Each structure stands twice: as structure tokens, then as C-alpha cells.
N, C-alpha and C positions, 0 to 999 in steps of 0.2 A: 699442723702441729697441734696435738691435743693440749687442752688446758691442764695446768699443774694442779694437783689436788693432794697436798701433803697432810699426812696424819701420823701421830705418835701413839704407840701402844706397846704393851708388854705381853710376852708369851713364854711358855715353857716348851722346850723341844729337846729331845734326846738328853734329858736331865739338866739342861742349861736354862738359865733365866736370860731371856733375850729382850733387849729394848730395841724396838724397830721404829725408824722414821721412813715412811714409804710414800712414794708418789703414785697414787691410784689413778692419776689422770690418763694412763695408757691402758687401763683394764678393758676398755671396749675396742682397742685398736691393735693390741699385740697378738702375735709377733709382728714386728714392723719389718717390712721387706728390706733386705740388704744389711740389716744390723743383727748379725747372727752370732756374734761373739760376746760372751760375758766377760767383762774386765772388772777385777776387784783390786782395791788397794787396801791392804791390811796393816794396821798399826798395832804393835805390841804394847798395849796399855799397861799390862802387868809389869813389864820391865821399866816403863817410865815411872809408874807409881811407886816402885821399889828402888828408885835410883838414889835415894837419900835426900832428894830435894823436898822442900816444903810442898804440901799438897797444892796450894794456890799457885806456886811457881810451876809445878808440873802441869797443871791445867792450863796455865797461860802459855806454856811452851807448846802444848798440844794444839791450842787454838791458833797460835801463830803458824804452826806447820799446816794445819787444815786450811788456813787462809792462803798460804802459798800454793797448796794443791788446787784450791778453787781458782786461783788466778791463772795457773797453768792450764787448767781445763777450759777456761773461757777462750783461750787463744790457740788451742791445740787441734781444732777440727771438730767435725760433727760427732755427736754422741747423744745418748739418752741416759740421763742420770735418774735411776729408779729408786734409790734409797740407800740407807745405811743401817748397819746392825751393830749393836754394842753389847758385849758381854763383860764379865769381870776381867777377862784377860786380853780382849782385843776390840778394836774399832774398825769396821770394814765399810768401805764405800763401794757401791756397785753401779756399773755403767754397761750399756750395750753399745758396741762399736762395730764398724765394718772391718773386714779383714785387712784393709790397707791403712787402718788408723795408726798414726805415728805416736808411739808412747815414749819416745826417747827423752822428752823433757821431764816426764814423770820419773823415769828411771834415774835421771840426773839428780832430781830433787832427793830421791831416796838415798843415793850414794853420798850426797853432800851433807846430810844431816846425821851426825854421829849419835846425838842424844835421843833421837826418835827413830826407833828401829821399825822399818816398814818393808813390805814386800808387795810386788805386783804380780798378779796372775791373770792369764787369759785362757779361755777354753770355749769350744763351740757350744752354743745353746740356741739353735735355730728356732725352737718352739718357745723360748723364753720360759723354760720350766722353773728356773730359780725365781723369776719375777712372780710367777704364779704362786710359788711357795710363800713369798713375802706378803702377798696381798692379804688384807684383813678379811676374816669371815664376818658373819652377822654380829656375833658377840663382840668381836674386836672393833667393829665399826662403832658400837656403843661406847667402848672405852676411848676411842678417838674423840667422839663427841664430848665425853667427860673432860678430857684434857683441854679441848678447845674452850669449853665453858668455864673451867676453873681458871684458865689463863685470862679469859675475858673478865671474870669477876675480880681477880687479883689486880688486873690492870686498871680497873675502875675503882679501886680502893676498898674492896670488900675484905673484911678480916676473916679469911676462910677457915681459921681454926675455931671461930666462935660457934657455939651451939645455937641451932635454930630449927624451926620446923621445916623439914624437907619433904616435899610431896613427890610421889611416883605415880605415873599413869600406866595402867594395864588395860589391855583389850582382849576380848574373848569372842570366839565364834559362837559359843553356846552359853545361854544364861545359867544352865546347870553347873558348868565349870566355874563361872564367875561366883556363884553362890557357894559352891562346895569348897572353894579355896580360902574362904575368909577365915575359918578357924585356924588353918595352918599359918596364914599370915599373922594373925594375932599372937600365935604361939612363938613366932619369930620376932616379936616386938613391934610390929606395925599396928597402926591405928586405921580402922576403916572409916573413910571420910564419906559417910552416906549423904551428906548435904552438898557435896561437890560433884560436878558433872565433868566427865571426860569428853573427848571428841571421838564419837564412833566412826568407824570406816565401813564401807560396804561389805567387806569380807569379815570384819570384826565389829559387829554392831553392839556389843555389850561392854561398855567401859567400867572400870573400877578405879577409884582414886584412893590411895593409901598414903600414910605419912608416918614419920618417926622423928624424934629429936636427934639431930646429928650435926657434926661440922660438915663443911664441904671441901675438905682436903681431898686431893685426887685419890689417895689410897683408900679413904673411907668410901667415897662414891663408887670406886671400882669394885669394892667388896659388895656393896649393896646391889649394884647393877648385876654383878656376876651371880649372886645368890638368887635374885629374882628371875634372871634369864634362865638359869638352870631349873628353877622351880616351874616356870611356865612351859618348859620343853616337855614336861609330863602331861600337859593339857594342850588343848588347841587355843593357846593364849599367846599374847605378844606384848613385849615390853615397849612402851611408847614414850619414855622420857621422864625427866625429873625437873623439879624447879623449887626455888626458895626465894624469899625476900632477902635482899642484900643486907649485910651487917657492915656498915661503913665505919671507918676510923673517924675521929673527930675532924682531922684535916680534910678528909674526903667529904664529910657531911657539909663542912663550911664551903668547900669548892662547889659542891652540888647546889647548895642554896644560892650562891652567887650566880651560877649558870642559869638557874631557874629565874632569878630576879631580872637578869639582863636578856635572857633568851626565851622567856615564856615557859610555860609548863611543859615538861617532857612527857613522853608517852607513859601511860599508866601501867604498861606491862614492864615488869622488872627485868633487868639483865639476867637475873638468876632464874627466870622462867622461860624455858625453851619453847613452851607451847602457849 
């Protein structure tokens, strides 16, 4: 069994804004033998959100329904849960199952819940083509990393809406590209950090560190990473990550001080610094 590797990111496809949660743990193993059917469970989110219930009540009802579905899946046989897809109108769960998989308990759940309208579909997909569609590309992998980092920062008490210096690391194959891009970056609002060194790689020996004053909310970071990634595609360059010192709330600062007092000094590298 492959290790699970879940990541969240957003994508536009066919004019729709998609929010995807995907298990990339099968990317080196698919298609998996004997699991040739794609099974999806689709919830009509639009109908639920326009049912007249308060938003929090509708969300709670959807969460309860999802928990019931997960409970059924745990006891209904073998399958591979590969991800879910959320749009403005629907929430879809995707699994790969074998032809003999018994989905009767799921269908019974769908029939029993009048307030949550859902449907189950199954179709042959022996090459796991839909899973291939769901898998993140290189840019989307960076967005997954952003989501993981922002969650970690918020979990540790960072006030992610506070402005601070955010550093970005870029790598280049050729020094001419590294030098030539500086004016463009400055025109975009970035500062060139000549006194800071990046970590060169064998194929990308010329690092460049840049910074700007930003918050570290997910939408802000995704915009920055996206614009830098697209800019670097025009050169033989590579985006290598971002980092920032944490901006803790008062309660988080007190807790951190207590932990340092009783547990000794923590690592000097901040949680906000991925490299």
C-alpha cells in the first residue's frame, strides 16, 4: 500500500473554479491492478446552501453526512480513496474500486437523507485517467506547499494577516538570466536581497533572494508564487520557496516563552522559513 500524501490546491478548468484535495501517494503506482472502476459520490452543495437554513447549520449537516459516508466506506470493502473536488455547486468524492465492490450501503445512505441530495456514479477507468487529471502539476505542488505552511503557521499562533518581510528564493541555470531579471522583479515591487545567499543546486547554480512586505494569508502567497512561477517560465529559472519570521499573538508569545524556559532553546530556524 502506498503512503498517503494529501494536498489541497485550487485550479480553473472548463470555466469553473475547482478546489481539490488529492492523495498523490499513488502517483508512482497507478493504475493499480484490479481496481478499474472510478466511483464518485456527488453532493448537491448548491441545493443545500439554498435550502433556507443558516449557513453554519448547512455546513454542520454536510459534515455529518460526510462523516456517515466515511464510516460506511471504512467497513464496505477494499477501495482507493484518491481525492475530492469542490465547486460552487457540488462536492465530489472519488474512489477506485473493483467490479465486485458492493455499494449498496452507500446507496442506502443517499436514499435515507432527504436534506442532502447526493448521487453515486461508477464507470470504467482502467488507466486511472481521472486520477491523472486530478494530480497537481509543478505549479500546483507549490500551492500545496503554501497551504501546508500557512496551516502550520496559524496552528503555531502566527497572525498571518500581519505585514512582514517575506523572502522568496529563486534559482537559475545561467547567471545572465539571474542578472537580467532583477529590473523586472523590482518593477513588480520586490527588493533584491544582495546580502542574502540562496542554496544553489547542481543544475541551478545561480541563486537569487528577493523580498517584499506582505501578509502570509494563503491567497496572498498563492498570488506571489503564481506570478513568480510564471515569470521564471520565460527563463531557465526555478522557484525554490518562501519564508518569513513568525508574527505571534501575545498569547502565543507567552506560550513560546514558557516552552523555551522549560524546554530549552528551540531551533533557530523559524517555522515560517521552509528552507
